[in-house]
N, C-alpha and C positions, 0 to 999 in steps of 0.2 A: 197194776195202779197202787194198792195196798197190799202191805207187807208187813206181818204182825209175827214178833216173835217175844215167844216166853212172858208175855204178856199178863201182870199180876194187879189184882186191886183186892185191899181189902178195907172194911169199914170196923174200925175196932178191932176187936177177938174175931170177926169174920171174914172170912176169907170167901170174896164172891167169886173173883177171877183165877184161877189156879194154873199159870201158865198155857195161856193161848197161844197156838201157832193157827196160822191164816195168811191164806194169799187169795186177793180178788183182783182180777185182770180187768183192763181197760177197757168199758162197753159190755161190760158184765153185770148180770141180776145176781147178787145173792141174798138168798131167803134163808133168815134163822129161825129155826123152830124150836119150841122144846118147853118143858113146864115152867109154871110160875116157881120165880125164884131161883131159876136155873142161870140166870147171869144175862141172860140176853141185854135185855136193855142197857144193863152196865157196860158191857161190850159195845155196844151202839155210843154212849155216851162218851166212853174212852176214844172215841174214833174223831171225836171232835173236841175233846178235852173239855166238855163239860164237869167231867170227873180226869181227875188228873191219875194215870196207873202208876204202882208203887215201884215196879220194876218192870223191866223189858225195853221193849222197841217199837216203835210204828212210824213207817213209811209209806206216805202218800206224795206221789209223783216222784219228784227228783229229793224229796225234802225226807231226812230220818230224824226222829229225835230219839233220846236213850234216856229212859226213866230212872231214877235215884231218888227215893222217897227220902235220903238225907240233902237232897239239896233243893232247892225252890225254884222251880222254873220262870226263864223269863217272859215276860207279857206279849213280847215280839213274837218269840216261839209260840206261842198260843195264839194270836194273829192270825200268825203266818198259818197254822193247820186250818183255823174255821174258816179261812179265807176262801179255802178249797172244797168245804163243806157244808152242803145244805142241807138243814136238818128242818123236818116235818113231823111235827109231833100230835100225839095223840088226842087231845086236848084243844087244838088248832091254834090258841094263842096269839090270836088277831088281836091289832088295839081297837079297843070298840069304840073310840072318838073318831078312827078314821074311817074312810070308804074304802070300799076293795081296790078300787086302783090307787088311793095314797096307800093305801098296806102293801102293796106289791113296789111303788116307788120307794117307801121309807129307807130301806136298805142304800141301795144303791145313791140316792142323794145323799143320806147323811155321812155313811160308812166309805164308799168310795168316791165320794163328792164328784158324782158327774154329773155336767147340764141337766137342767130339769125338761126340755124338750127332748134329750136325747132318753132320761131315764121316761118319761110318759108314753113316748113312741113305744119302749120296749114294753112297757108294763101293757099297753092296749095288746100288745101282739101276743103275749103270756096268756092276758084275759081271754082272745078269741083261742087259744090253744085250748084252753081247759075248759072251753065252751061256755063263758060265761061275760062274754063282753058288753052284753044288754045287762049285764049287774053290774058295770063300773061305779057307780054313783051310790051305789046302796050300801048302808052299814051292816056290820056282823049281824046286829041283834035282828035284821028284815032278810036275813039269808038263812035255810036249810042249814044241817050239819052237813050235810054233803058237798053242797056248795061252799059253805066257810073252809074246809080242808080242802078244796081245789084250790080256791083263793091261798090257801097256806102252801100249797105246792107251788105254785105260779110266785108264789113271795121267794121261797126257797132258790127258785131258778132264776130269780130276777139279778143273783148275785153272781150270776155265770159259774157256779162251783163245778168242780172235777168231780166230784162225786156228791149224789144224794144220797140222804139218810134218813129212813123211815121207822119211828118205832109205832106200833101199831096203830097204822092210822086209820083205821076203820073201824075199832074196837069200842068207840063210844056214839058211833053210827046207830040208826035203826036199821033192822036189816035191809028195807027195800030202798035206801040208800048208799047201801053198800060200793053196787055195782058201778055207780057214777064215778067213785072215785078209783076203784080197782080199772074201770076202763083207760083214764088217764095215765097210770102206771104204767100200765101196759102198753100204751102208745108209745112212753118216754122208751121206755123197756127196748123196743124194737127200733127206736130212731138210734141207741147204742149210749144210753146214757149209764154210767156206770153208776149202779143201784146199790144198797146194801138196806134190807126192809127186813123187820121184824112182825112178822104176823103169825097170829091163829088160823088165817085165810088158806088153809091146805090145796085146794082147787086153786087157787090162784100160783101159790108155792108150783103147783105139779103143771101149771103151765106155762109159766113166764119164766120160772127161775133156770138159769144157766149151771148153779150151784147151791146145793141145799144143806143147811150146816144143821146139826140135831146137836144143842148142847143139854146137858144134865150136871145138875150141882157144880157148875163152875169150869166144867171142862168140855171140848168138843168131844163127845161121844162116836159120833160118826159124819162123814160128811160124802158128797158126791152129786153126781146127777139126780134130778128126781126120779129119772128111772129106778138107779141102783138104791135111792134112799126109800123110797113109795114101793117101787115093786120087787127089789129081789133082796132088801135087806136081810142080814142074818145077824143082825145085833140085837139080842132080848129088850135090853131098855128103849130101842125104838118102835119095836115091833108093838110093847105095851103101852108105848103112847099114842102112837098110830092107833091102836083100837080103841084107847080109851076115849081118844078123838072123834072116832068113827060110833060110836056109841052112843052120841048125844044126840 
C-alpha cells in the first residue's frame, strides 16, 4: 500500500528526515513512536504532501511520486495523493460554523461533488459508526473534545481514502476522553483500514499495531512487531525511550 524510499526533508538548514525507507502493507496499522523532534509528524505530513519532501520517492497504491527539490510539483499530483489519504489532526480542525453532520458532508460535497442525498446518507452512517448519530445537529462548541475528534475521524473517512493518517489524535484530550477515540481507531484497524498513527499511547501501540516504528533524530532507529519493539528490543535508544515513558 505504502512504499517510501530515501525520503528526505529539511527546513532551511535543519535536516528533519534523513533518508526514510519504509513499507506499510494494505489493511495494516503502523504506529510511529519516538521523542519530540524526531521527525514523526513531518513524516506523516509528507505522506499526504502537507509537506513536500526534498528527495526520495513515495508510492501509495499504484501511484509513485519522485521528489526533487529543484522541481516544483504539479498541483494535480498533490491532489491525487491527497484523495487517497485522510488526515486526523490533534486539534480536531472542525469547521466551527458547521454542525457535526455538515462537517462530515463538506468534503464529499465540495471536493468530490457527489449528490447531496448520497453524501448525507453516508455521513449519517459514519456518525453511527463513531457512536455520535444523536449529535448530528450539534456544533463543535457543543461537543466534548473526544466527540469532536470522533467527528474528525468520520470526516476523514467520508472521503473514502485508501489510508488514514493520525497525528497524535489523543494528545489534546482530557485523560478520561482518550479511550473513546482509541476505541474507534481500534475498530477501524480490526475492520482492515490501512492506518498510520503517530502517538504517545504505548498501550494502543502494543494492542493494535501490526508494525511499530521508532524514530529518533530523523531516522528510523528500529521497527518491528509490538512484541519485537516492546518486548525484545536490543536497541539502546529504544530502551531508553520506553523506560522514560514508563516512568512518567
